[in-house]
C-alpha positions, 0 to 999 in steps of 0.5 A: 500500500502507498504511504500516501493512503496511510497519510490520508487515512490518518487525517481522515480519522483525525478529523472524524475524532475531532468532530466527535470530540467537539460534539461531545464537548458541545453536549456537555456544555448544553447539559451543564447549562440546562442543569443551571437553568433547572436549578434557577427554576427550582429556586424560583418555585421554592421562593414562590411557595415560601411566599404563598402562605403569606399571600393566602393570609393577606387574602383572608383579611 
């Protein structure tokens, strides 16, 4: 086999692995961002529920 074929094959595999690596990094970053957003939503819900009894007391007066 010609040495050029191995060179092209090497660069082809290198490009494929780089694409896979970038995709996995992208997925990890998206997952981390979603987790941060989920924590923010949980905090908002928790804050809303904490103030809910006070609102109910105000309405009963």
